[in-house]
C-alpha positions, 0 to 999 in steps of 0.5 A: 465444441462447447461455448461460442465459436472463437473470434478472429482467424482460426485457419491454423487453429490460432486466434488473431490477437489485436496489437495494443502498440498504438501510442494512445493506449494507456493514456487518460482522456484529455479531460484528465490532463489537468488532474494528472498534472496536479497529481504529479505536481503534488507528489513531486516533493514526496518523490524527491524526499523518498529518493534521499537515502536518509529519508527512512531514518528521518521518518523514524526519528520524527515518529519516535519523537512524536510517540515520546511526546504523546506518551509523556503529554497530558494525553497519555491515556489516549496513547494507552487506549490506542495500544489496547485497541483490538485488531483482528480478522473475522471469517463467519464464526471464526474470530482472531483478535488481539490488541494492537500492542500484540500485533506490533510486538509479536507480529510486525517484529517477527517480519522485521527480524525475518527481513533483517535476517535475510 
């Protein structure tokens, strides 16, 4: 046998696995309680909003309105510059970079239509 001997009861070739069913396993220390309460309080409005079935439609309409306002404002060159920002993956000498516009149009739209087709 290679390596250290197994721990626990090995009489029948089985190891003893301790039980993790005690109530305090997985709960944070008492010092985290105020932070945990604050996190729950901060995320409660977001949870309520996301439980509404129309939330995704509302978010899509707001994003569309913001994009239209940005594209038609005096800051439109910033919008165009964002679309031409290179996005990619590099592994050593291998580099795959495309503009953000290509990633959205050819990458994310493929995933969208694949999900809709399911």
